[in-house]
N, CA, C and O atoms as a GROMACS GRO file, in nm:
protein
  444
    1MET      N    1   7.980  12.343  14.061
    1MET     CA    2   7.907  12.255  13.960
    1MET      C    3   7.862  12.159  13.992
    1MET      O    4   7.935  12.094  14.066
    2ARG      N    5   7.729  12.098  13.959
    2ARG     CA    6   7.674  11.971  14.004
    2ARG      C    7   7.712  11.859  13.934
    2ARG      O    8   7.706  11.864  13.811
    3LEU      N    9   7.752  11.758  13.990
    3LEU     CA   10   7.776  11.622  13.940
    3LEU      C   11   7.640  11.579  13.815
    3LEU      O   12   7.519  11.584  13.836
    4ARG      N   13   7.697  11.545  13.710
    4ARG     CA   14   7.588  11.516  13.614
    4ARG      C   15   7.521  11.389  13.665
    4ARG      O   16   7.586  11.302  13.723
    5SER      N   17   7.378  11.380  13.640
    5SER     CA   18   7.300  11.283  13.690
    5SER      C   19   7.339  11.112  13.645
    5SER      O   20   7.318  11.019  13.722
    6ASP      N   21   7.389  11.099  13.526
    6ASP     CA   22   7.440  10.968  13.483
    6ASP      C   23   7.528  10.931  13.552
    6ASP      O   24   7.529  10.819  13.604
    7ILE      N   25   7.648  11.047  13.572
    7ILE     CA   26   7.765  11.009  13.660
    7ILE      C   27   7.714  10.925  13.808
    7ILE      O   28   7.717  10.807  13.843
    8TRP      N   29   7.667  11.055  13.874
    8TRP     CA   30   7.589  11.002  14.022
    8TRP      C   31   7.548  10.873  14.001
    8TRP      O   32   7.598  10.791  14.079
    9VAL      N   33   7.473  10.832  13.920
    9VAL     CA   34   7.409  10.709  13.941
    9VAL      C   35   7.481  10.576  13.908
    9VAL      O   36   7.457  10.470  13.966
   10ALA      N   37   7.558  10.588  13.824
   10ALA     CA   38   7.666  10.497  13.798
   10ALA      C   39   7.757  10.458  13.939
   10ALA      O   40   7.782  10.342  13.972
   11ALA      N   41   7.800  10.581  14.013
   11ALA     CA   42   7.877  10.549  14.110
   11ALA      C   43   7.789  10.516  14.231
   11ALA      O   44   7.842  10.459  14.326
   12TYR      N   45   7.649  10.551  14.235
   12TYR     CA   46   7.583  10.491  14.360
   12TYR      C   47   7.538  10.346  14.306
   12TYR      O   48   7.530  10.256  14.390
   13LEU      N   49   7.507  10.317  14.165
   13LEU     CA   50   7.488  10.150  14.165
   13LEU      C   51   7.612  10.099  14.219
   13LEU      O   52   7.617  10.020  14.313
   14ARG      N   53   7.719  10.151  14.153
   14ARG     CA   54   7.842  10.057  14.201
   14ARG      C   55   7.887  10.072  14.401
   14ARG      O   56   7.943   9.986  14.468
   15ARG      N   57   7.845  10.194  14.443
   15ARG     CA   58   7.838  10.171  14.573
   15ARG      C   59   7.772  10.035  14.657
   15ARG      O   60   7.826   9.951  14.730
   16CYS      N   61   7.644  10.052  14.616
   16CYS     CA   62   7.548   9.971  14.632
   16CYS      C   63   7.600   9.808  14.638
   16CYS      O   64   7.588   9.726  14.728
   17ALA      N   65   7.658   9.798  14.514
   17ALA     CA   66   7.691   9.665  14.460
   17ALA      C   67   7.849   9.628  14.574
   17ALA      O   68   7.866   9.525  14.638
   18SER      N   69   7.918   9.716  14.568
   18SER     CA   70   8.021   9.716  14.650
   18SER      C   71   7.964   9.660  14.833
   18SER      O   72   8.052   9.618  14.908
   19ALA      N   73   7.849   9.664  14.875
   19ALA     CA   74   7.792   9.640  14.990
   19ALA      C   75   7.724   9.518  14.968
   19ALA      O   76   7.663   9.469  15.063
   20ASP      N   77   7.725   9.461  14.856
   20ASP     CA   78   7.642   9.312  14.800
   20ASP      C   79   7.494   9.341  14.820
   20ASP      O   80   7.417   9.257  14.865
   21VAL      N   81   7.449   9.486  14.777
   21VAL     CA   82   7.307   9.504  14.838
   21VAL      C   83   7.282   9.506  14.642
   21VAL      O   84   7.366   9.548  14.563
   22ALA      N   85   7.162   9.455  14.609
   22ALA     CA   86   7.056   9.471  14.477
   22ALA      C   87   7.027   9.614  14.458
   22ALA      O   88   6.961   9.686  14.532
   23ALA      N   89   7.092   9.646  14.338
   23ALA     CA   90   7.047   9.794  14.312
   23ALA      C   91   7.006   9.824  14.168
   23ALA      O   92   7.103   9.834  14.094
   24TYR      N   93   6.883   9.842  14.106
   24TYR     CA   94   6.856   9.843  13.961
   24TYR      C   95   6.817   9.983  13.910
   24TYR      O   96   6.746  10.067  13.965
   25LEU      N   97   6.874   9.988  13.804
   25LEU     CA   98   6.847  10.123  13.698
   25LEU      C   99   6.667  10.103  13.684
   25LEU      O  100   6.644   9.982  13.683
   26ARG      N  101   6.575  10.159  13.677
   26ARG     CA  102   6.438  10.120  13.649
   26ARG      C  103   6.410  10.215  13.535
   26ARG      O  104   6.351  10.188  13.430
   27ARG      N  105   6.464  10.339  13.576
   27ARG     CA  106   6.437  10.460  13.474
   27ARG      C  107   6.522  10.537  13.412
   27ARG      O  108   6.523  10.647  13.468
   28ARG      N  109   6.591  10.532  13.326
   28ARG     CA  110   6.695  10.657  13.269
   28ARG      C  111   6.628  10.770  13.238
   28ARG      O  112   6.538  10.775  13.154
   29GLY      N  113   6.680  10.889  13.320
   29GLY     CA  114   6.637  11.036  13.275
   29GLY      C  115   6.724  11.097  13.193
   29GLY      O  116   6.790  11.028  13.116
   30ALA      N  117   6.738  11.241  13.194
   30ALA     CA  118   6.794  11.306  13.130
   30ALA      C  119   6.948  11.300  13.213
   30ALA      O  120   6.960  11.305  13.335
   31ALA      N  121   7.067  11.286  13.110
   31ALA     CA  122   7.220  11.264  13.149
   31ALA      C  123   7.240  11.382  13.240
   31ALA      O  124   7.270  11.377  13.360
   32GLU      N  125   7.217  11.503  13.160
   32GLU     CA  126   7.284  11.617  13.258
   32GLU      C  127   7.216  11.653  13.390
   32GLU      O  128   7.294  11.676  13.482
   33ALA      N  129   7.102  11.662  13.414
   33ALA     CA  130   7.040  11.724  13.510
   33ALA      C  131   6.875  11.673  13.545
   33ALA      O  132   6.782  11.749  13.572
   34GLY      N  133   6.870  11.518  13.535
   34GLY     CA  134   6.756  11.450  13.572
   34GLY      C  135   6.734  11.444  13.706
   34GLY      O  136   6.829  11.408  13.775
   35ALA      N  137   6.602  11.479  13.772
   35ALA     CA  138   6.596  11.444  13.906
   35ALA      C  139   6.588  11.269  13.909
   35ALA      O  140   6.535  11.186  13.835
   36ILE      N  141   6.682  11.261  14.054
   36ILE     CA  142   6.707  11.112  14.066
   36ILE      C  143   6.597  11.064  14.201
   36ILE      O  144   6.605  11.122  14.309
   37PHE      N  145   6.504  10.959  14.178
   37PHE     CA  146   6.417  10.895  14.287
   37PHE      C  147   6.502  10.776  14.312
   37PHE      O  148   6.560  10.704  14.229
   38VAL      N  149   6.497  10.766  14.466
   38VAL     CA  150   6.542  10.613  14.497
   38VAL      C  151   6.460  10.539  14.579
   38VAL      O  152   6.447  10.585  14.693
   39LYS      N  153   6.410  10.454  14.557
   39LYS     CA  154   6.326  10.329  14.622
   39LYS      C  155   6.410  10.245  14.693
   39LYS      O  156   6.519  10.211  14.646
   40ILE      N  157   6.376  10.210  14.794
   40ILE     CA  158   6.440  10.121  14.899
   40ILE      C  159   6.346  10.043  14.951
   40ILE      O  160   6.272  10.079  15.042
   41ASP      N  161   6.342   9.931  14.897
   41ASP     CA  162   6.248   9.796  14.927
   41ASP      C  163   6.311   9.699  15.012
   41ASP      O  164   6.417   9.643  14.987
   42ARG      N  165   6.232   9.681  15.126
   42ARG     CA  166   6.274   9.577  15.229
   42ARG      C  167   6.211   9.446  15.219
   42ARG      O  168   6.196   9.361  15.308
   43LEU      N  169   6.176   9.443  15.098
   43LEU     CA  170   6.124   9.296  15.056
   43LEU      C  171   6.027   9.199  15.143
   43LEU      O  172   6.020   9.076  15.141
   44ASP      N  173   5.962   9.285  15.213
   44ASP     CA  174   5.824   9.254  15.315
   44ASP      C  175   5.735   9.319  15.285
   44ASP      O  176   5.663   9.337  15.383
   45GLY      N  177   5.685   9.386  15.163
   45GLY     CA  178   5.591   9.488  15.144
   45GLY      C  179   5.609   9.643  15.169
   45GLY      O  180   5.535   9.735  15.133
   46SER      N  181   5.754   9.647  15.258
   46SER     CA  182   5.726   9.799  15.300
   46SER      C  183   5.843   9.845  15.238
   46SER      O  184   5.937   9.771  15.208
   47ALA      N  185   5.838   9.999  15.212
   47ALA     CA  186   5.951  10.029  15.145
   47ALA      C  187   5.967  10.195  15.196
   47ALA      O  188   5.908  10.240  15.295
   48ALA      N  189   6.054  10.271  15.113
   48ALA     CA  190   6.072  10.433  15.138
   48ALA      C  191   6.119  10.481  15.012
   48ALA      O  192   6.189  10.412  14.937
   49LEU      N  193   6.076  10.617  14.982
   49LEU     CA  194   6.089  10.663  14.880
   49LEU      C  195   6.177  10.814  14.894
   49LEU      O  196   6.120  10.909  14.947
   50PHE      N  197   6.314  10.828  14.843
   50PHE     CA  198   6.382  10.917  14.862
   50PHE      C  199   6.403  11.019  14.739
   50PHE      O  200   6.459  10.972  14.640
   51ALA      N  201   6.370  11.126  14.736
   51ALA     CA  202   6.356  11.248  14.651
   51ALA      C  203   6.470  11.323  14.658
   51ALA      O  204   6.549  11.309  14.751
   52PRO      N  205   6.491  11.418  14.552
   52PRO     CA  206   6.601  11.530  14.590
   52PRO      C  207   6.555  11.641  14.678
   52PRO      O  208   6.449  11.700  14.661
   53ALA      N  209   6.641  11.666  14.773
   53ALA     CA  210   6.603  11.763  14.881
   53ALA      C  211   6.607  11.912  14.821
   53ALA      O  212   6.666  11.943  14.717
   54PRO      N  213   6.539  11.991  14.899
   54PRO     CA  214   6.505  12.111  14.830
   54PRO      C  215   6.665  12.179  14.827
   54PRO      O  216   6.751  12.130  14.900
   55GLN      N  217   6.691  12.274  14.754
   55GLN     CA  218   6.764  12.334  14.701
   55GLN      C  219   6.825  12.421  14.828
   55GLN      O  220   6.945  12.437  14.852
   56SER      N  221   6.736  12.463  14.888
   56SER     CA  222   6.775  12.522  15.047
   56SER      C  223   6.842  12.479  15.147
   56SER      O  224   6.889  12.538  15.245
   57GLU      N  225   6.843  12.320  15.099
   57GLU     CA  226   6.915  12.218  15.198
   57GLU      C  227   7.070  12.182  15.143
   57GLU      O  228   7.148  12.104  15.197
   58ALA      N  229   7.090  12.244  15.043
   58ALA     CA  230   7.213  12.220  14.919
   58ALA      C  231   7.325  12.254  15.024
   58ALA      O  232   7.310  12.353  15.095
   59ARG      N  233   7.462  12.154  15.037
   59ARG     CA  234   7.569  12.175  15.085
   59ARG      C  235   7.697  12.160  14.989
   59ARG      O  236   7.690  12.076  14.900
   60GLU      N  237   7.774  12.212  14.998
   60GLU     CA  238   7.892  12.235  14.901
   60GLU      C  239   7.978  12.093  14.934
   60GLU      O  240   8.025  12.035  14.836
   61ASP      N  241   7.998  12.045  15.045
   61ASP     CA  242   8.029  11.933  15.048
   61ASP      C  243   7.975  11.746  14.991
   61ASP      O  244   8.042  11.643  14.979
   62VAL      N  245   7.853  11.769  14.972
   62VAL     CA  246   7.789  11.684  14.904
   62VAL      C  247   7.746  11.691  14.768
   62VAL      O  248   7.708  11.804  14.739
   63ALA      N  249   7.740  11.614  14.680
   63ALA     CA  250   7.710  11.615  14.569
   63ALA      C  251   7.585  11.634  14.526
   63ALA      O  252   7.556  11.716  14.438
   64ARG      N  253   7.483  11.544  14.600
   64ARG     CA  254   7.360  11.527  14.593
   64ARG      C  255   7.295  11.482  14.730
   64ARG      O  256   7.320  11.374  14.785
   65LEU      N  257   7.204  11.583  14.783
   65LEU     CA  258   7.134  11.559  14.884
   65LEU      C  259   6.962  11.500  14.855
   65LEU      O  260   6.887  11.534  14.763
   66PHE      N  261   6.934  11.406  14.964
   66PHE     CA  262   6.809  11.359  14.947
   66PHE      C  263   6.723  11.342  15.067
   66PHE      O  264   6.777  11.303  15.171
   67SER      N  265   6.621  11.362  15.065
   67SER     CA  266   6.523  11.369  15.176
   67SER      C  267   6.406  11.232  15.161
   67SER      O  268   6.400  11.170  15.054
   68ARG      N  269   6.339  11.204  15.249
   68ARG     CA  270   6.242  11.108  15.259
   68ARG      C  271   6.134  11.166  15.214
   68ARG      O  272   6.099  11.276  15.257
   69ALA      N  273   6.054  11.087  15.105
   69ALA     CA  274   5.972  11.176  15.022
   69ALA      C  275   5.820  11.126  15.095
   69ALA      O  276   5.721  11.125  15.022
   70HIS      N  277   5.806  11.087  15.231
   70HIS     CA  278   5.711  11.062  15.298
   70HIS      C  279   5.716  11.067  15.433
   70HIS      O  280   5.823  11.038  15.486
   71ASP      N  281   5.603  11.105  15.517
   71ASP     CA  282   5.611  11.119  15.656
   71ASP      C  283   5.672  10.992  15.719
   71ASP      O  284   5.789  11.003  15.758
   72ASP      N  285   5.606  10.864  15.735
   72ASP     CA  286   5.650  10.770  15.790
   72ASP      C  287   5.800  10.713  15.750
   72ASP      O  288   5.868  10.745  15.652
   73GLU      N  289   5.836  10.609  15.865
   73GLU     CA  290   5.986  10.603  15.786
   73GLU      C  291   5.968  10.438  15.716
   73GLU      O  292   6.073  10.373  15.717
   74TRP      N  293   5.860  10.374  15.663
   74TRP     CA  294   5.831  10.302  15.575
   74TRP      C  295   5.681  10.268  15.558
   74TRP      O  296   5.604  10.238  15.650
   75ILE      N  297   5.649  10.276  15.426
   75ILE     CA  298   5.512  10.265  15.404
   75ILE      C  299   5.489  10.154  15.291
   75ILE      O  300   5.590  10.100  15.248
   76GLU      N  301   5.374  10.117  15.243
   76GLU     CA  302   5.353  10.024  15.170
   76GLU      C  303   5.417  10.058  15.034
   76GLU      O  304   5.410  10.175  14.998
   77ALA      N  305   5.474   9.973  14.958
   77ALA     CA  306   5.544   9.951  14.828
   77ALA      C  307   5.454  10.004  14.708
   77ALA      O  308   5.499  10.072  14.615
   78ALA      N  309   5.331   9.967  14.721
   78ALA     CA  310   5.232  10.008  14.648
   78ALA      C  311   5.222  10.179  14.663
   78ALA      O  312   5.211  10.230  14.552
   79ALA      N  313   5.223  10.263  14.757
   79ALA     CA  314   5.245  10.362  14.799
   79ALA      C  315   5.333  10.449  14.734
   79ALA      O  316   5.302  10.559  14.689
   80VAL      N  317   5.458  10.388  14.729
   80VAL     CA  318   5.550  10.459  14.661
   80VAL      C  319   5.540  10.436  14.510
   80VAL      O  320   5.576  10.533  14.443
   81GLU      N  321   5.502  10.337  14.448
   81GLU     CA  322   5.444  10.294  14.329
   81GLU      C  323   5.386  10.419  14.274
   81GLU      O  324   5.430  10.474  14.173
   82ALA      N  325   5.268  10.472  14.356
   82ALA     CA  326   5.184  10.568  14.317
   82ALA      C  327   5.253  10.691  14.306
   82ALA      O  328   5.219  10.766  14.215
   83ARG      N  329   5.342  10.723  14.381
   83ARG     CA  330   5.376  10.819  14.392
   83ARG      C  331   5.519  10.844  14.289
   83ARG      O  332   5.548  10.948  14.228
   84LEU      N  333   5.574  10.748  14.292
   84LEU     CA  334   5.683  10.777  14.128
   84LEU      C  335   5.564  10.795  14.007
   84LEU      O  336   5.578  10.884  13.923
   85GLY      N  337   5.469  10.720  14.005
   85GLY     CA  338   5.367  10.744  13.915
   85GLY      C  339   5.359  10.889  13.873
   85GLY      O  340   5.371  10.929  13.757
   86ARG      N  341   5.332  10.981  14.005
   86ARG     CA  342   5.273  11.110  13.978
   86ARG      C  343   5.414  11.193  13.933
   86ARG      O  344   5.417  11.296  13.865
   87GLU      N  345   5.490  11.145  13.970
   87GLU     CA  346   5.662  11.220  13.980
   87GLU      C  347   5.659  11.208  13.802
   87GLU      O  348   5.663  11.302  13.722
   88ILE      N  349   5.650  11.067  13.775
   88ILE     CA  350   5.706  11.096  13.594
   88ILE      C  351   5.608  11.153  13.507
   88ILE      O  352   5.646  11.181  13.393
   89ASN      N  353   5.473  11.179  13.544
   89ASN     CA  354   5.370  11.238  13.512
   89ASN      C  355   5.380  11.377  13.486
   89ASN      O  356   5.325  11.442  13.397
   90PHE      N  357   5.480  11.427  13.602
   90PHE     CA  358   5.508  11.605  13.628
   90PHE      C  359   5.669  11.578  13.541
   90PHE      O  360   5.684  11.651  13.443
   91ASP      N  361   5.746  11.512  13.560
   91ASP     CA  362   5.880  11.521  13.513
   91ASP      C  363   5.912  11.405  13.447
   91ASP      O  364   5.961  11.314  13.514
   92PRO      N  365   5.894  11.388  13.320
   92PRO     CA  366   5.925  11.258  13.234
   92PRO      C  367   6.096  11.260  13.231
   92PRO      O  368   6.147  11.176  13.157
   93ASP      N  369   6.176  11.340  13.297
   93ASP     CA  370   6.298  11.327  13.265
   93ASP      C  371   6.398  11.289  13.411
   93ASP      O  372   6.511  11.333  13.435
   94LEU      N  373   6.308  11.185  13.505
   94LEU     CA  374   6.395  11.179  13.603
   94LEU      C  375   6.428  11.042  13.601
   94LEU      O  376   6.372  10.969  13.519
   95TRP      N  377   6.513  10.996  13.681
   95TRP     CA  378   6.578  10.844  13.719
   95TRP      C  379   6.520  10.776  13.821
   95TRP      O  380   6.516  10.835  13.929
   96ILE      N  381   6.464  10.643  13.812
   96ILE     CA  382   6.439  10.600  13.922
   96ILE      C  383   6.565  10.460  13.947
   96ILE      O  384   6.634  10.422  13.852
   97ILE      N  385   6.576  10.410  14.056
   97ILE     CA  386   6.680  10.348  14.093
   97ILE      C  387   6.598  10.250  14.225
   97ILE      O  388   6.533  10.305  14.313
   98GLU      N  389   6.610  10.155  14.220
   98GLU     CA  390   6.540  10.053  14.311
   98GLU      C  391   6.658   9.962  14.392
   98GLU      O  392   6.727   9.876  14.337
   99VAL      N  393   6.664   9.994  14.515
   99VAL     CA  394   6.741   9.904  14.613
   99VAL      C  395   6.664   9.793  14.676
   99VAL      O  396   6.551   9.824  14.714
  100GLU      N  397   6.696   9.690  14.693
  100GLU     CA  398   6.621   9.567  14.744
  100GLU      C  399   6.754   9.535  14.860
  100GLU      O  400   6.868   9.500  14.832
  101ASP      N  401   6.692   9.563  15.002
  101ASP     CA  402   6.761   9.520  15.105
  101ASP      C  403   6.700   9.533  15.200
  101ASP      O  404   6.651   9.639  15.239
  102ARG      N  405   6.691   9.387  15.271
  102ARG     CA  406   6.600   9.374  15.412
  102ARG      C  407   6.640   9.477  15.490
  102ARG      O  408   6.551   9.548  15.538
  103ALA      N  409   6.783   9.508  15.522
  103ALA     CA  410   6.773   9.619  15.634
  103ALA      C  411   6.745   9.747  15.597
  103ALA      O  412   6.742   9.825  15.692
  104GLY      N  413   6.728   9.784  15.512
  104GLY     CA  414   6.656   9.904  15.424
  104GLY      C  415   6.754  10.027  15.433
  104GLY      O  416   6.721  10.144  15.454
  105ARG      N  417   6.889   9.974  15.412
  105ARG     CA  418   7.006  10.051  15.400
  105ARG      C  419   6.964  10.146  15.268
  105ARG      O  420   6.885  10.110  15.180
  106ASN      N  421   7.023  10.257  15.273
  106ASN     CA  422   6.993  10.348  15.161
  106ASN      C  423   7.116  10.416  15.088
  106ASN      O  424   7.115  10.448  14.969
  107PHE      N  425   7.230  10.435  15.184
  107PHE     CA  426   7.366  10.486  15.138
  107PHE      C  427   7.375  10.620  15.072
  107PHE      O  428   7.454  10.643  14.980
  108LEU      N  429   7.314  10.685  15.109
  108LEU     CA  430   7.266  10.832  15.048
  108LEU      C  431   7.295  10.930  15.154
  108LEU      O  432   7.303  10.897  15.273
  109ASP      N  433   7.315  11.085  15.101
  109ASP     CA  434   7.333  11.206  15.194
  109ASP      C  435   7.198  11.252  15.212
  109ASP      O  436   7.137  11.294  15.114
  110LEU      N  437   7.143  11.250  15.323
  110LEU     CA  438   7.035  11.279  15.367
  110LEU      C  439   7.012  11.454  15.438
  110LEU      O  440   7.081  11.506  15.526
  111ALA      N  441   6.921  11.500  15.381
  111ALA     CA  442   6.934  11.629  15.441
  111ALA      C  443   6.873  11.622  15.591
  111ALA      O  444   6.873  11.723  15.662
   0.00000   0.00000   0.00000
């Protein structure tokens, strides 16, 4: 059974806070199963977007897996925002978390 999105988001925000990293809930999605997107903003104009990993990558030991939603390690923040706009049009029940960290830490389990 998969962990509810709202519970996972609350835990992730606490994880970031415990590392003294600013993280904000920008968009609240479906509590039970909304897709979660995480934007990492390095505050220098570059950012990264992490999206849910494909189900084929799922592992029993990890609640949620993420993968980078673009090829380059870092892209322009405006490109991330454009991608998020397209994702919202496709799935209005998604969650968006924004993390502001100059070091670019994400605290996610990556596929």
